C-alpha positions, 0 to 999 in steps of 0.5 A: 330975122325974115318975116314969118321966121319965128312964131310966138308960142301960145304959152311962154317958154324960153327954151321953146322956139317955133320956126319955119323949117329949112332943108337942114331940118329935113334929116331931123324931121325924118328921124322923128317920123321914123322913131314915132312908130305910127307915122308913114315914113317917107324917104329922108329926101322927102323931108329935106325937100319939104324943108326946102320947098314947102317951108312957108306952109310948115313949122318946126319946134325946137327945145333947147336948140334941138328940133323935137317936132314938126308939121309938114303942110302945103297950100292946096292949089284948088283952095288957096285959103286952105292949108293941108297938113301932111304930117305932125310929128313930136319926139316921144319924150316931148309928147303930152306937153301940147306941142302938136297943138301949139305947132298947129296953132303957130302954123295957122296963126302965121298963115292967117296973114296969107288969107288961110282960113281953113285947115284940112288933114287926113286921119285914120279911124283908129288914130284917136290921139290925132282926132283929139288934137285937131278937135282941141285946136278947133275948139281953142280957135272957136272953129268947127271940126268936120269929118268926111270919107276921103281915101278908101283903104283899098287905095292905100295898100295892104294893111292901111286903114282908110283916111278920113278928111278932117276940116277945121273951119 
């Protein structure tokens, strides 16, 4: 096993494995994003590339050997101590089990060894589920969650809400 390949879940569950994604996981990550009905869906190529090139700053979760959730992220070049989370996706039949928060905890735990002390992400004002998830992660870690205006709606195209920058620190 390579260092960082597996992340111990915060609660024991023998059928659940958190691990670094690979290019081979890209198609499944794309399916989860597409089927979510709420995520901005990138091309399948983007998810394959994410698994190939940004795997150390991303994480997937398998249940019974099948990828059912993911977090894509990257280390911010301007802030090497910050992880920027691009997307969090969990299969519909796995929602409500705390997997999104466990994915975020697993990613932050793994990246702490690399000096990462802050998580940033964008969330639209109507996405209360994500706001709750990131708030819970901040509380669980004894950190604060802050919000600031970031990307105006007119920058993002017709029908897109603004994206606020949330920081767990």
